[in-house]
N, C-alpha and C positions, 0 to 999 in steps of 0.2 A: 747372491750366488754362493753356494758352499762347494769347496773343492774336495774331491776324493783324493786320499793319499795313503800310502802304506803306513801301518803302525810300526814305529821305530823303537818303542819302549815296551817294557814287559806288560803283559795283560794283568788285569785286576780280577778279584774274585767275582763270581756271578752276580751282577747288578744290572738293573735297568738304567740305561743312559738316555738322555734327552736329545732329540733332534730339534732343529729350529722350526717354529710355526711358519707355515707358508700359506699362500692363498688357496692351495688345493685342499687344505684341511677343513673339515666341517666342525666348527666349534661346538655345535649342539650335541655332538657325540662324545664330548669330553667333560670331565669335571676339572675345575680350575682352582688353584690355591696360590697363595703368595710364595715366591721363591725366597728362601731364607739364606742369607750369606753367612754360613757357618762352616763347620767341619762335618762332612758326611760320616756316618757311622752306622753300624749294624749291631743290634742286640740279638745274640744267638747263643744257644746252649749256656745261658747264664753268664755270658761274657760280652763286653762291649768292645767291638773291633772297628778299626779304621777302614777306610775304603781299600787300602792295600792289604788288609787282613791282620794288621798288627794289633796286639792287645793294648787297650787304652786303660791306663791306671787312673782309677777314680777313688775318692774317699769311700770307705767301707759302706757307708749308708746311702751313697748316691743312687745305687740301683736296687735298694731294698724294696721288696714288694712288687717289683716290676712283673708284668705278665710273663708266662713261660713261652709264649709264641714269639717267633722271629719278628723283629721290628726294624724297619729301615727309616732313617731320619737324619736330622741335622742337629749337632750340638751348637746352641745359639744363645747369645746373651743380649740380644736387642740389635736394632738397626745401627750400623756404623761401628759395631764393637767386635769385628772379626779378630783383630789383633789380640784382644783380651782372651777370646776363646782359644786362639792358636797357642798363645803363651801358656795358658792354663793347662791345656790338653797335653802339650809337649813336656811339661814338668814331670820328671821321673818320680819325684816325691810330691804327690798331689796336695795342693794347698786347699784345705777344706773351705776356707773363707772365700777364695776365688771361685771355687766350684759352686758356691751358693748362688752365684749370678747366672749360672748356666742351666738351660733346660734342654731336654731332648725332644725336638719337634718331629713327631712321627708322620710320615707321608705314605707308608705302605707296610703291609704285613704279608710278605710273599707266601703264596699258596697256589693251589690249582683252581681257585675260584676267580670269577671276573672281578675287576677292580672295585666296582661299586659294592660288592658283597664283602670284599676284604676291608674296605673303608668302614663298613658297618661293624664288622667283627672287631677291628682294633679300637675303634671309637668306644664301643661298648666295654671292652676289656679295660681300657685306660680309665674310663669313667667310674669303674667299680673297683679300682685298686687305690690304695692309700699312697699315691705317688705325686708329691707336689712338684717334682721337677720333670715330669713326663706329661706331654701334651699332644693331643691329636690335632694336626693341622686341619682347619676347616676347609671343606671343599664346596665349591659353588658351581652352579650350572647356568649357562647362558644360552639363549636361543639364537642370538645374532652376534656377528662379529662386532657390530657397533656397541652392543652392551658390554662385551668383553673389553673393547678398547677403552671405553669410559672408565671401567673399574681399574684397568691397568694404569691409566693415566693418573687416577686418584692415588693409587698405591705408590707409584714412582714419585709423585709430588710430595709424599709423606716420607720418602727416604727408602722405600722398598727397592730390592734389587731387580724384581721382575715377577713373572708369573710362570707356574708350571701347570701343564695340562696332562691328565691321565685319561686315556680312552676308557669310557665307562665299562664296556663289555669285554675288555682285553684281559686275558690271563697273563700271569707273570711270565715275561720272556726276556731273559738276560741279554744284554747287548743294547745297541742303539737301533731303535725302530720308531715307527709312527705311534706306538703305544704311549710314549711319553714325549711331550713337546715343551719347549721353553720359549718364552717371549720376554725379551729384554730391550732396554733402550739402546743397547750396544751388544755386540758379540764379544766373547772372550775366548782365549786359548792360552796355550803354554809354549814356551820356547826355552832353549838352553843358551846360557851366556857363553860366548866364545871369545869375547874381547871387549875393549873399551875405546871410546873416542874421548880425548881430553877436552875439558871445558874451556871456554874463552870468556873474556870480559869478567863479569861478576862471578863466573864459575871457574876462573883460572885456578889451576891446581886441584880441581874437583872433577867429577864425572860430567862429561858433556852428553854422551849417549852410550847405551849398551849396544854391542854388536851381538846379534843372536841368530840362531837357526831354529826354525819351527819344525813341527812334526812331518811336514812335507819336504823338508830339506831346503827350504827357502831361507836365504840369509838376508837380513835387513837390520836397520838401526832403530832403536827406540830412544828418543831424546826428550820426551815429555812425561809428566806424571810423577816426577820425583820430588821429594821434599829436600831441603838443604842438607838435612842429616843423612839422607840416603845418597845424595851426591857425594858427600864426604866419605861415606862408608858403603859403597855400592855392593850389590850381590857378587859373590865370588865367581870367578870363571869356572864353568862346569856345573854351576847351580841352575835350578829351574825356576823361571819366573812366570807369573800370569800377567797377561796384557789384554787390553781391550782394543777393539778396532771396529771399523765401519765398512765391511765388505772387502773386496779385493781389487787391486789394479789389474790391468789387462795382462800383466806378467805373473799374476798369481800371488803377489805380495800383499799382506794385510794393509789396508788403507788407514791412515791416521792412527797408527799404533801408538798406544800410550801405556806406560807402566802402571800396574795395579799393586802387585806385591810379590815377594819371593815365596815360592812354594816350599813349605817346611817338609822334612823327610817323612813325617808320619802319614801324610796323604799319599 
């Protein structure tokens, strides 16, 4: 069950946002691709911009020869390497060596065409440019939910974050709709840190739990998912963190919430 709630934070530039895949959705109407755990970005007007619209500083040759069309995707350096990407992208003076590990994984080229035609367009454009760090994410079609589930389980077992589905015939439509769906082994969301609970036992003098408030105004604690280093130096009060959870309690609080990471300002 997903809960509707008012948006408490500033809106982002026009982007398509994913809803959760549910039993009502017909998977044969969608194209599916791996969900990459990176930093979302847009290539537009010769500039690479973050989800929030901020300019991303890259080495001069990183975007050389990229197509002129708008491209939406994820800056990604491999499974389990989100922190490397985050630290590299947030560096005001781009480190050319660190950027060599990063690719821009493209999942859309917004236009007034249906998605399957957009996919064909940007795949062709990327294949015919001299761009080693630019890659079109491969899309797959499944006729049954069982086929999708089998592929999803294989990806997750290999360390993938999950799957994204784009409706084949849908035209680009900014915002959250059934045009784009996500399938993950868990759900995730964001919350603001408003306080701390002190640790006990082995965590005496360290963080025991974060006290947070989510986008719906629900206040709760997150006490798992932290490394010892994070417990010794927890996210600051007022910062935004990402957490994972498994549905909601009857009171609308995320169930089994666990810390994932601190959201950096660029996003």
